[in-house]
C-alpha positions as CSV (number, residue, x, y, z in Angstrom):
1,M,0.0,-0.1,0.0
2,N,2.6,2.4,0.9
3,M,4.3,2.0,-2.9
4,K,1.0,2.5,-4.7
5,R,1.1,5.9,-2.4
6,H,4.4,6.7,-3.0
7,L,4.3,6.0,-6.6
8,R,1.2,8.0,-7.2
9,W,2.8,10.8,-5.3
10,I,5.7,10.9,-7.6
11,A,3.1,10.5,-10.9
12,L,1.7,13.9,-9.2
13,A,5.3,15.5,-8.4
14,I,7.0,14.9,-11.7
15,P,4.5,17.2,-14.1
16,A,4.4,19.6,-11.2
17,V,8.0,20.2,-11.3
18,A,8.4,20.5,-15.3
19,L,5.7,22.8,-15.3
20,T,7.4,25.0,-12.3
21,I,10.4,24.7,-14.8
22,W,8.8,25.2,-18.1
23,T,6.7,28.3,-17.1
24,P,7.8,31.3,-19.1
25,V,9.2,34.1,-17.3
26,P,7.2,37.4,-18.1
27,D,8.9,39.8,-19.9
28,I,11.0,42.3,-17.3
29,T,11.1,45.4,-20.1
30,G,8.7,47.6,-20.3
31,V,7.9,49.8,-24.0
32,S,10.6,52.2,-23.2
33,G,12.9,49.5,-22.6
34,Q,13.5,50.9,-19.5
35,S,14.3,48.3,-16.7
36,L,11.3,47.2,-14.4
37,C,14.0,45.4,-11.2
38,E,11.4,46.4,-8.5
39,A,12.5,49.2,-6.4
40,N,12.5,47.4,-3.5
41,A,14.4,44.1,-4.7
42,K,16.3,42.2,-2.2
43,P,20.3,43.4,-2.4
44,A,22.6,40.9,-3.5
45,N,24.9,39.3,-0.1
46,L,28.2,40.0,-2.8
47,N,30.6,39.6,0.8
48,F,32.0,36.8,-0.2
49,V,35.2,35.0,-1.6
50,L,35.8,31.9,-3.5
51,K,38.7,30.0,-5.2
52,D,38.5,30.0,-9.1
53,M,40.0,27.2,-11.1
54,S,43.6,28.5,-10.6
55,G,43.7,28.3,-6.6
56,K,42.9,32.3,-6.8
57,D,40.7,34.3,-4.5
58,F,37.6,35.8,-6.1
59,N,35.9,38.7,-4.5
60,L,32.2,39.0,-5.9
61,A,31.8,42.2,-4.1
62,T,33.9,43.7,-7.0
63,Q,32.0,43.6,-9.7
64,K,29.2,45.2,-7.9
65,G,28.6,48.4,-10.4
66,K,28.2,45.6,-13.1
67,V,25.1,43.5,-14.2
68,I,26.3,40.4,-13.0
69,L,24.5,37.1,-13.8
70,L,25.8,35.0,-11.1
71,D,24.9,31.2,-12.3
72,F,25.0,28.5,-9.5
73,W,25.5,24.8,-11.6
74,A,27.3,21.7,-12.2
75,T,29.0,19.4,-14.3
76,W,26.2,16.9,-14.0
77,C,23.6,19.3,-15.0
78,G,21.7,18.9,-18.6
79,P,19.9,22.2,-18.5
80,C,23.4,23.4,-17.4
81,M,25.0,22.2,-20.3
82,V,22.6,24.4,-22.1
83,E,23.2,27.9,-21.0
84,I,26.5,27.6,-20.8
85,P,27.3,28.2,-24.4
86,W,24.6,31.3,-23.8
87,F,26.8,32.6,-21.0
88,V,29.7,33.0,-22.8
89,E,28.1,34.6,-26.0
90,F,26.8,37.0,-23.6
91,Q,30.2,37.9,-22.0
92,S,31.3,38.2,-25.2
93,K,28.9,40.6,-26.6
94,Y,27.8,42.4,-23.4
95,G,31.2,42.2,-21.1
96,A,32.7,45.4,-22.5
97,K,29.1,47.1,-21.7
98,G,29.1,46.0,-18.0
99,L,27.7,42.6,-17.7
100,S,30.2,40.2,-15.4
101,V,28.9,36.3,-16.1
102,V,30.3,34.3,-12.9
103,G,29.6,30.7,-12.9
104,I,29.7,29.1,-9.2
105,S,29.9,24.8,-9.6
106,V,28.3,24.0,-6.6
107,D,30.2,20.0,-6.3
108,D,32.6,19.6,-8.9
109,P,35.9,19.4,-7.8
110,V,38.9,21.8,-9.6
111,S,39.9,18.1,-11.5
112,K,36.5,18.2,-13.1
113,L,36.1,21.9,-13.8
114,K,39.4,22.8,-15.9
115,P,38.1,20.5,-18.7
116,F,34.6,20.9,-18.6
117,S,36.1,25.1,-18.9
118,D,38.1,24.0,-21.6
119,K,35.1,21.7,-23.6
120,M,32.6,24.8,-23.5
121,K,35.6,27.3,-23.9
122,V,34.0,29.4,-20.9
123,N,35.1,32.9,-20.5
124,Y,34.3,34.2,-17.6
125,P,34.6,33.0,-14.2
126,F,34.3,29.5,-12.6
127,L,34.0,29.5,-8.9
128,V,34.3,26.5,-6.6
129,G,31.2,26.5,-4.5
130,D,32.0,22.7,-3.1
131,R,31.1,22.7,0.3
132,R,30.4,26.3,1.0
133,D,26.9,26.2,2.3
134,D,27.5,29.9,3.2
135,I,26.4,31.0,0.1
136,K,24.4,28.3,-1.6
137,E,22.2,28.0,1.4
138,K,22.5,30.9,3.4
139,A,23.6,33.8,1.3
140,F,21.2,32.8,-2.1
141,G,19.5,30.2,-1.1
142,P,17.8,27.3,-0.3
143,M,18.7,26.1,-4.2
144,W,15.9,23.2,-4.7
145,G,17.6,22.1,-7.8
146,L,20.0,23.1,-10.7
147,P,20.5,25.5,-12.7
148,V,20.0,28.7,-9.6
149,T,20.6,32.2,-11.9
150,F,20.3,35.1,-10.5
151,V,20.5,38.3,-12.3
152,I,21.7,41.3,-9.9
153,G,21.6,44.8,-11.0
154,R,24.3,47.4,-10.8
155,D,23.1,48.9,-7.6
156,G,23.6,45.1,-6.6
157,K,19.9,44.0,-6.4
158,I,18.8,40.9,-7.5
159,C,16.1,41.5,-10.2
160,K,15.7,38.1,-11.2
161,K,16.1,34.4,-9.9
162,H,15.9,31.9,-12.4
163,V,15.4,28.1,-10.9
164,G,15.5,25.7,-14.2
165,L,16.0,26.1,-17.3
166,S,15.3,29.2,-18.6
167,S,15.7,31.0,-22.4
168,K,18.0,32.6,-24.0
169,D,15.8,35.4,-25.0
170,Q,14.8,35.7,-21.5
171,F,18.2,35.9,-20.3
172,E,19.3,38.7,-22.8
173,R,16.4,40.5,-22.4
174,E,16.9,41.2,-19.0
175,I,20.6,41.7,-19.2
176,K,19.8,44.2,-22.1
177,S,17.2,46.2,-19.6
178,L,20.2,46.3,-17.0
179,L,22.9,47.4,-18.6
């Protein structure tokens, strides 16, 4: 009897999770193209330092004043593989205009990050977030799945939070509205 109930719960949960992940995010740009980041948006906690793939300290607070696309991801995450090439493109296209893409690998060792970065031709910092629950759960969490991507305005406020796979066009509209 418990097994039937368990299977029934799974059958109900899977479509609900899929619907949550695939629900389109509303357009955040108005007719004039200006940002619709809410005035009372929550400030991002940018006061932390992580190691990059080379073992160097990376202080996220140094990115304040830029539009930050902060992506929590993992090498085993399928949707992450879809989004990372978009983020590479955005960094190339908008970096000079003030975009800073930063990826935080939630549980991969450096030995996996370097070959992955080379394969994906990543042009932005990959930071090591393994065993850093202070960031994943307290500063930006809790996180119930991956990827989780934050779009942070120049003023350091979180304008958007994406959980799961989002669309490339949506990310680009959000970035452009904040630049």
